[in-house]
C-alpha positions in Angstrom: 40.9 -10.9 37.8 42.5 -8.1 35.8 46.1 -9.0 36.7 44.9 -12.7 34.9 43.4 -10.7 32.1 46.6 -9.0 31.3 48.7 -12.2 32.0 46.6 -13.8 29.5 46.6 -11.3 26.9 42.6 -11.3 26.6 43.0 -7.5 25.5 45.3 -7.9 23.0 43.5 -10.8 21.7 40.1 -9.3 21.8 41.6 -6.2 19.9 43.4 -8.3 17.1 40.4 -10.2 16.9 38.2 -6.7 16.3 40.8 -5.4 14.1 40.7 -8.6 11.8 36.8 -9.0 11.7 36.5 -5.2 10.7 39.2 -5.9 7.7 37.0 -8.6 6.3 33.7 -6.8 6.9 35.7 -3.9 4.8 36.5 -6.2 2.1 32.6 -7.9 2.1 31.2 -4.7 2.2 32.8 -3.6 -1.2 32.3 -6.8 -2.8 28.5 -6.3 -1.7 28.7 -2.9 -3.0 29.7 -4.0 -6.4 27.2 -6.7 -7.0 29.8 -9.5 -6.7 28.2 -11.1 -3.3 24.5 -10.9 -2.6 23.0 -8.2 0.1 22.9 -10.9 2.6 26.5 -12.0 2.7 27.2 -8.9 4.9 24.7 -9.7 7.3 25.8 -13.5 7.7 29.6 -12.2 8.3 28.6 -9.4 10.6 26.6 -11.9 12.7 29.4 -14.6 12.5 31.7 -11.7 13.5 29.3 -10.8 16.5 28.9 -14.2 17.9 32.5 -15.1 17.3 33.8 -12.6 20.1 33.2 -15.0 23.3 35.0 -17.6 21.4 38.0 -15.0 20.8 37.7 -14.9 24.7 37.7 -18.1 25.5 40.7 -18.9 23.2 42.8 -15.7 25.0 41.5 -17.1 28.2 43.3 -20.6 27.7 45.9 -19.8 25.4 46.7 -16.0 26.2 49.7 -16.8 28.7 53.1 -17.9 27.8 54.4 -21.4 27.8 53.2 -24.2 26.8 49.1 -25.2 27.1 47.2 -27.9 27.0 43.5 -27.9 25.4 40.9 -28.7 28.3 38.0 -30.2 27.8 36.2 -27.5 29.4 37.2 -25.2 26.6 36.1 -27.9 23.7 33.0 -27.7 25.0 32.4 -24.0 25.3 34.1 -23.2 21.7 31.4 -25.9 20.6 28.5 -24.1 22.3 29.6 -20.7 20.7 29.9 -22.5 17.3 26.3 -23.7 17.6 25.3 -20.7 18.7 26.8 -18.7 16.2 25.5 -21.1 13.7 21.6 -20.8 14.8 21.7 -17.1 15.0 23.3 -17.0 11.5 20.5 -18.7 10.0 17.9 -17.0 11.8 19.3 -13.8 10.6 19.6 -14.8 7.0 15.8 -16.2 7.4 14.1 -13.2 8.9 16.0 -10.9 6.4 15.1 -12.9 3.3 12.6 -10.3 2.1 14.6 -7.1 3.4 16.0 -6.6 0.4 12.7 -6.7 -1.5 11.3 -4.1 0.9 14.1 -1.8 0.5 15.0 -1.6 -3.3 16.1 2.0 -3.5 19.1 1.2 -1.5 20.4 -1.7 -4.1 20.6 1.1 -6.9 23.4 3.7 -7.4 22.6 7.3 -7.6 22.6 7.9 -10.8 20.6 4.8 -11.4 17.9 5.7 -8.5 14.9 7.1 -10.2 13.9 8.2 -6.8 16.8 10.7 -6.9 15.4 13.5 -8.9 16.6 17.3 -10.2 13.6 19.5 -11.2 15.6 21.7 -14.0 14.6 25.1 -14.3 11.5 25.5 -16.9 12.0 27.4 -20.2 9.9 30.3 -20.7 8.6 31.0 -23.6 6.1 33.9 -24.2 8.0 37.3 -22.4 8.2 38.4 -18.6 5.2 36.2 -17.6 6.1 33.3 -18.6 9.6 33.6 -17.2 7.8 34.3 -13.8 5.5 31.6 -14.0 8.4 29.5 -15.3 10.5 29.8 -12.3 7.4 29.8 -9.7 6.6 26.3 -11.5 9.8 24.9 -11.1 10.4 25.9 -7.1 6.9 25.1 -6.7 7.9 21.5 -7.9 11.1 21.3 -6.2 9.1 22.2 -2.7 6.5 19.5 -3.3 8.7 16.7 -4.3 11.1 17.4 -1.5 8.4 17.0 1.0 7.7 13.4 -0.2 9.3 10.5 1.6 11.0 8.2 -0.5 12.3 10.9 -2.9 15.6 12.6 -2.7 15.1 16.0 -4.7 18.0 18.3 -5.3 17.8 21.9 -3.9 17.2 25.0 -5.6 20.6 25.7 -5.5 21.6 22.5 -7.2 19.1 23.2 -10.1 20.4 26.6 -10.4 23.9 25.4 -11.5 22.3 24.4 -14.8 19.7 27.0 -15.3 21.4 28.9 -18.3 23.8 25.9 -19.2 23.4 23.6 -22.1 24.6 20.4 -20.8 24.0 16.5 -21.9 21.6 14.7 -19.5 24.3 12.1 -18.4 26.5 15.0 -17.3 23.9 16.7 -15.3 23.0 13.4 -13.8 26.5 12.5 -12.4 27.2 16.1 -11.3 23.7 16.1 -9.5 24.2 12.3 -8.7 20.5 11.7 -9.6 18.9 9.1 -11.5 15.6 11.2 -13.2 15.6 14.6 -14.4 12.7 16.9 -14.8 12.6 19.5 -17.6 10.2 21.6 -19.5 8.7 24.4 -21.0 6.3 27.1 -19.8 4.6 28.9 -23.0 2.1 31.9 -22.1 0.1 33.0 -25.6 -2.9 35.1 -25.2 -5.4 33.9 -22.8 -3.9 30.3 -22.6 -0.9 28.6 -20.7 0.7 25.6 -21.8 3.1 23.5 -19.6 5.1 20.7 -21.3 7.2 18.3 -18.7 9.0 15.6 -19.5 10.5 12.8 -17.1 14.1 11.7 -18.4 16.6 9.1 -17.1 19.6 10.8 -16.3 22.1 8.5 -17.5 20.4 7.2 -20.7 18.7 10.5 -21.8 15.7 8.3 -22.7 12.7 9.9 -21.7 10.3 7.7 -19.5 6.9 9.8 -19.4 5.5 13.3 -20.6 2.7 15.5 -19.8 1.0 18.4 -21.3 -1.0 20.8 -19.7 -2.9 23.7 -20.7 -5.1 26.4 -18.7 -6.7 29.6 -19.0 -5.0 32.6 -17.9 -6.1 33.0 -14.3 -4.6 34.8 -11.1 -0.8 34.0 -11.3 -0.4 32.3 -8.1 -3.5 30.6 -8.0 -2.6 29.0 -11.4 1.2 28.3 -10.6 -0.1 26.0 -7.3 -2.8 24.4 -9.5 0.0 23.3 -12.5 2.6 22.2 -9.6 -0.2 20.1 -7.9 -0.9 18.6 -10.9 2.8 17.8 -12.4 3.7 16.4 -9.2 1.3 14.1 -9.0 2.1 12.9 -12.8 5.8 13.0 -11.9 5.4 11.1 -8.8 3.3 8.3 -10.5 5.9 8.0 -13.5 8.9 7.8 -11.1 7.2 5.1 -9.0 6.5 3.1 -12.1 10.2 3.5 -13.6 11.6 2.4 -9.9 9.4 -0.6 -10.0 10.6 -1.8 -13.4 14.6 -0.7 -12.4 14.1 -2.7 -9.3 12.8 -5.7 -11.0 15.8 -6.0 -13.4 17.8 -5.9 -10.6 16.4 -8.5 -8.7 17.2 -11.6 -11.3 20.3 -12.4 -13.3 18.3 -14.3 -15.7 17.3 -11.8 -18.7 14.7 -14.3 -20.2 12.7 -14.2 -16.5 12.8 -10.5 -16.2 11.1 -10.1 -19.7 8.7 -12.8 -18.9 7.6 -10.8 -16.0 7.7 -7.4 -17.5 5.3 -8.8 -20.2 3.4 -10.2 -17.6 3.3 -6.7 -16.2 1.7 -5.4 -19.3 -0.9 -8.0 -19.7 -1.9 -6.9 -16.2 -2.1 -3.3 -16.8 -4.1 -4.3 -20.0 -6.5 -6.1 -18.1 -7.3 -3.3 -15.6 -8.0 -1.0 -18.6 -10.3 -3.6 -19.9 -12.4 -3.8 -16.6 -12.4 -0.2 -16.4 -14.1 -0.6 -19.7 -16.5 -3.3 -18.5 -14.9 -5.9 -20.6 -14.7 -8.5 -18.1 -14.4 -11.7 -20.6 -11.5 -10.1 -22.2 -9.7 -8.9 -18.9 -9.8 -12.6 -17.5 -8.2 -13.9 -20.7 -5.3 -11.3 -20.5 -5.0 -12.3 -17.0 -4.5 -16.0 -17.9 -2.0 -14.6 -20.4 -0.3 -12.9 -17.6 -0.3 -16.4 -15.4 1.1 -18.5 -18.0 4.0 -15.8 -18.6 4.9 -16.0 -15.1 5.1 -19.5 -14.7 7.3 -19.5 -17.5 9.4 -16.8 -15.8 9.5 -19.2 -12.4 11.2 -22.1 -14.8 13.8 -19.4 -15.8 14.8 -18.2 -12.6 13.3 -21.0 -9.5 15.1 -19.1 -7.0 13.2 -15.5 -7.9 10.2 -14.7 -5.8 8.4 -12.0 -8.1 6.9 -14.8 -10.3 5.5 -16.5 -7.5 4.0 -13.3 -5.8 2.6 -11.5 -9.0 1.0 -14.6 -9.9 -0.7 -14.8 -6.5 -1.9 -11.1 -7.4 -3.2 -12.3 -11.0 -5.2 -14.7 -8.8 -6.8 -12.1 -6.6 -7.7 -9.9 -9.6 -9.4 -13.1 -11.4 -11.4 -13.4 -8.2 -12.6 -9.9 -8.1 -13.6 -10.4 -11.7 -16.7 -12.6 -10.3 -18.1 -10.2 -7.9 -19.3 -11.8 -4.8 -20.2 -15.4 -6.6 -19.0 -17.7 -4.2 -17.4 -20.8 -6.1 -15.5 -18.6 -8.5 -13.8 -16.9 -5.5 -13.2 -19.8 -3.5 -11.4 -21.4 -6.4 -8.9 -18.2 -7.0 -8.6 -17.1 -3.7 -7.4 -20.7 -2.7 -5.2 -20.8 -6.0 -3.8 -17.4 -5.2 -3.1 -18.3 -1.0 -1.1 -21.2 -2.6 1.4 -19.0 -4.3 1.3 -16.8 -1.3 2.5 -19.5 0.9 5.1 -20.7 -1.5 6.5 -17.2 -1.5 6.5 -17.1 2.0 8.2 -20.7 2.8 11.5 -19.2 0.7 11.1 -15.7 2.0 9.0 -15.5 5.3 9.7 -11.4 5.9 9.0 -10.5 2.4 6.4 -7.6 2.6 4.9 -8.1 -0.8 4.5 -12.0 0.2 2.9 -11.0 3.5 0.5 -8.3 2.3 -0.9 -10.7 -0.4 -1.6 -13.4 2.1 -3.4 -10.8 4.1 -5.3 -9.8 1.4 -6.5 -13.0 0.1 -7.4 -14.0 3.3 -9.2 -10.9 4.5 -11.3 -11.5 0.8 -12.1 -14.8 2.0 -13.4 -13.6 5.3 -15.3 -10.7 3.9 -17.3 -13.0 1.4 -18.3 -15.1 4.2 -16.3 -18.1 2.4 -15.0 -19.5 5.9 -16.6 -22.7 6.9 -17.4 -21.8 10.6 -17.2 -18.8 13.0 -14.0 -20.3 14.5 -12.2 -20.3 10.9 -13.7 -16.6 10.2 -11.9 -15.5 13.4 -8.8 -17.2 12.6 -8.9 -15.5 8.8 -9.8 -12.1 10.2 -7.0 -12.3 12.9 -4.4 -13.9 10.5 -5.3 -11.0 8.0 -4.5 -8.5 10.3 -1.5 -10.0 11.8 -0.2 -10.3 7.9 -1.0 -6.9 7.3 1.0 -5.6 10.3 3.8 -7.8 9.2 4.1 -6.3 6.0 3.9 -2.7 7.0 6.6 -3.5 9.9 8.9 -5.7 7.2 8.9 -2.3 5.0 9.7 0.0 7.8 6.4 1.6 8.4 6.0 2.8 4.7 3.8 0.5 2.9 0.8 2.4 1.8 -1.2 -0.4 0.0 -1.1 -2.7 3.2 -2.0 0.0 5.7 -5.0 0.9 3.3 -5.9 -2.6 3.8 -5.5 -2.9 7.3 -7.5 0.4 8.0 -10.5 -1.3 6.3 -10.1 -4.2 8.4 -9.9 -1.8 11.3 -13.2 -0.5 10.3 -15.0 -3.6 10.2 -13.2 -4.6 13.7 -14.8 -0.9 15.4 -11.2 0.6 15.6 -12.4 3.6 13.6 -9.8 6.1 15.0 -7.0 3.4 14.6 -8.2 3.2 11.1 -8.2 6.8 10.1 -4.7 6.9 11.7 -3.6 4.0 9.5 -5.3 5.6 6.4 -3.4 9.1 7.2 -0.1 7.6 7.4 -0.8 5.5 4.1 -1.4 8.9 2.6 1.9 10.4 3.9 3.9 7.5 3.3 2.7 6.8 -0.4 5.6 8.5 -2.4 4.3 7.2 -5.4 0.6 7.7 -5.2 -0.2 4.3 -6.4 -3.0 3.7 -3.8 -4.2 7.6 -3.3 -7.6 6.8 -4.5 -8.1 3.9 -2.0 -6.4 6.2 0.7 -8.8 8.9 0.4 -11.5 6.4 0.4 -10.4 4.9 3.8 -9.9 8.2 5.4 -13.5 9.1 4.4 -15.0 5.9 5.6 -13.4 6.4 9.1 -14.4 9.9 9.6 -17.9 8.7 8.3 -17.9 6.2 11.0 -16.8 8.6 13.5 -19.7 10.7 12.5 -17.4 13.7 11.8 -18.9 15.3 8.9 -16.5 18.1 8.3 -13.5 15.5 7.6 -15.6 13.1 5.9 -16.8 16.1 3.5 -13.3 17.2 3.1 -11.9 14.0 2.0 -15.0 13.2 -0.2 -14.3 16.5 -1.8 -10.6 15.9 -2.3 -11.5 12.4 -4.0 -13.8 13.9 -6.2 -11.5 16.7 -7.4 -8.7 14.3 -8.1 -10.5 11.2 -9.3 -13.9 12.3 -10.8 -14.4 9.1 -12.5 -14.0 6.9 -9.4 -17.3 5.7 -8.3 -16.4 5.7 -4.8 -16.4 9.6 -4.7 -19.8 9.4 -5.8 -21.2 6.9 -3.1 -19.3 9.4 -0.6 -21.5 12.3 -1.9 -24.7 9.8 -0.9 -23.3 8.8 2.3 -22.7 12.5 3.5 -26.5 12.9 3.0 -27.0 10.1 5.7 -25.1 12.2 8.4 -26.9 14.8 10.7 -27.2 18.0 9.6 -26.0 17.2 6.2 -29.0 17.6 3.9 -28.4 20.4 2.0 -27.4 18.3 -1.1 -30.6 16.1 -1.1 -32.4 17.3 -4.3 -29.3 16.4 -6.1 -29.1 13.1 -4.6 -31.1 11.3 -7.4 -28.4 12.6 -10.0 -25.4 11.3 -7.9 -27.2 8.0 -7.6 -27.3 7.8 -11.6 -23.5 8.8 -11.8 -22.8 6.2 -9.0 -24.5 3.4 -10.7 -23.0 4.5 -14.2 -19.5 4.6 -12.4 -19.8 1.3 -11.2 -17.9 -1.9 -12.4 -20.7 -4.1 -14.0 -20.6 -6.9 -11.3 -21.5 -4.7 -8.6 -23.6 -2.0 -10.6 -27.3 -3.4 -9.4 -26.2 -3.8 -5.9 -24.3 -0.1 -5.8 -27.7 1.3 -7.2 -29.9 0.1 -4.4 -27.1 0.9 -2.0 -27.1 4.5 -2.9 -31.1 4.3 -2.7 -30.6 3.2 0.8 -28.2 5.9 1.8 -30.9 8.5 0.1 -33.7 6.3 2.3 -31.5 7.4 5.3 -31.1 11.0 4.3 -35.1 11.6 3.4 -35.7 9.9 7.3 -33.2 12.6 8.8 -34.8 15.5 6.9 -38.6 14.3 8.1 -39.7 12.8 5.0 -40.8 9.5 6.2 -43.0 8.0 4.1 -40.8 9.2 1.4 -38.2 7.3 3.0 -40.1 4.0 3.2 -41.0 4.3 -0.4 -37.3 4.2 -1.5 -36.7 1.3 1.2 -39.2 -0.9 -0.6 -38.0 -0.1 -3.9 -34.5 -0.8 -3.1 -34.5 -4.1 -1.4 -33.6 -7.0 -3.3 -32.8 -10.9 -3.0 -29.6 -12.9 -2.2 -29.2 -13.2 -5.7 -27.8 -9.6 -6.2 -27.1 -8.7 -2.7 -25.6 -11.9 -1.2 -23.8 -10.6 1.5 -27.0 -8.8 2.6 -25.4 -5.3 3.2 -28.8 -3.4 2.2 -30.4 -5.2 5.2 -27.7 -3.2 7.6 -28.5 0.1 5.8 -32.0 -0.7 5.9 -31.9 -1.0 9.5 -30.2 2.6 9.9 -33.0 4.1 8.0 -35.9 2.3 10.4 -33.7 3.4 13.0 -33.8 7.1 12.3 -37.3 6.8 11.7 -37.9 5.4 15.4 -39.0 2.0 14.4 -36.5 0.3 16.6 -38.0 -3.0 16.2 -37.9 -3.3 12.4 -34.0 -2.3 12.6 -33.4 -4.9 14.7 -35.1 -7.5 12.4 -33.0 -6.1 9.5 -29.6 -6.5 11.2 -30.8 -9.8 11.9 -31.0 -10.4 8.2 -27.6 -9.0 7.9 -26.1 -11.5 10.4 -27.7 -14.2 9.3 -25.9 -13.9 6.1 -22.3 -12.7 8.3 -22.4 -14.8 11.4 -18.7 -13.6 11.8 -20.1 -10.0 12.5 -22.0 -10.9 15.5 -18.8 -11.3 17.9 -17.7 -8.0 17.1 -21.2 -6.4 17.4 -21.6 -8.3 20.8 -18.4 -6.9 22.3 -19.1 -3.3 21.1 -22.5 -3.5 22.8 -20.9 -4.6 25.6 -18.5 -1.8 25.9 -21.5 0.4 25.2 -19.5 1.2 21.7 -21.7 0.8 19.0 -21.3 2.8 15.7 -23.5 6.0 15.7 -26.0 4.3 13.4 -26.9 1.1 16.0 -26.7 3.2 19.4 -30.3 4.1 19.2 -30.9 0.0 19.4 -28.5 -0.4 22.6 -31.6 -0.7 25.0 -33.8 -2.5 23.2 -34.6 -6.1 24.3 -35.0 -7.5 20.9 -31.3 -6.0 20.1 -29.7 -7.3 22.9 -31.1 -10.7 22.6 -30.2 -10.8 18.9 -26.5 -10.2 20.0 -26.5 -12.3 23.3 -26.7 -9.8 26.1 -29.0 -10.1 28.7 
């Protein structure tokens, strides 16, 4: 056999084929690197080169020997089979990696264009030795904090030291350190006040992208330094994230007008979000309608660009949320959003954004009980879970928003440990802190569901510190009171309830007020104040017009369970299940495994409960 291989010069053919393939790949790599060819071109050529190796072996076997040779039929069949295999594999690879470039925008940018490559220059001190000490410490603390963020490349202290006492233009610094973003600022100490001015600048263009001023009273120097570093780091991570997103959008289309329209639509969406926060939902709806119109025009400018399609889906999702839990409104806008998601997936089946959009809309449809049957509800739930997981995988496991949503889904599935793990991973893999408030909320709710008071209190406190105006972190303070042994703050419960109600979005404000009252009733029951707990329950009850999902009935069942009235607890749970039939299967499964949530554990041996969930 070895003699035949040598005589037919198979090894020589294989080496020549490998050398030629390498040369072609080098040329393609240069063309891709200079934006002459798209990223997918390299993958296509690489796949063809690998699949073509059997063809080289076949040709060398039949024609490598010296002398005149015929082309036998079997060679034709073998080469045809190799060609079909190569083309099929190439098509599959092209299809499956269609969304890969969108999942890795950073890789498409050169070092000096990439905002995620950062140099923190030493802050300029103003105000004597104390200012100098604080400026130096703050700079190094920022370098250390940002260096720990996955997704950022941060120049080391030694790299920043090179320009500590040197006046150089931003573009020179950026080219020398190979970064796209520069952080610079001043630290001023005057009297009993410390002021920090910090700015994020584009390295090559010298354009200021964002700035922030902080003023603090003078305090113990190390504590002050840590506080300032933490606040500035959060600001910088968000600013870099926004710039990176904008930079990637600019590089994803050659149609300048399409990019301009998408950029304008993004501004309309941002404006709508501010109007929602200000409780002006009608004005928010108008701005979202404008955003959708701009995105439709962008689609016409560049039909191959998936971003306008995706953004139209997210606009539809945002509009659906304006309607609270109103059925027909949500059915209309979720369906419209799913149309855009399916269009995006048809052309980019592995696009992380498209998969997340599809999952988010299906999961919202499930949560609002819009499925026509229990079977359809089950299909929605499992398709949403599958698409969330696929979105995370398509982005290399680092997709905080999808991990957040998957965590919420897993909480509803009863998989609390995995839900908390996903939320913790989201916390670690959200380099630009776009979803950190939701991440903290998911970690809290998973900890609460696991009856882990210490961890729940920790993340509730962190959420309140970082997002004092987010209604969720007033709600978590009420939820903590419902845990065993956590009733110390009961005296402040009604004040916290007022804050929770005031901070809640207008479309859910009334149901949230009553939800908060139900948590207070659980706390009162745990504190042994049965009559007070019952009075609060009766005051919090409402009809389906305010609480169409009957979530309040489920919370009421917890209070009755704590009070020892399991029959009334089961009756309220029946009210909840009548409005949420899709939840029955999961509850039955948990009961069969003796793995009910802690707040339903007392019901496990009750005949009425077992009959309700279909157990003997």
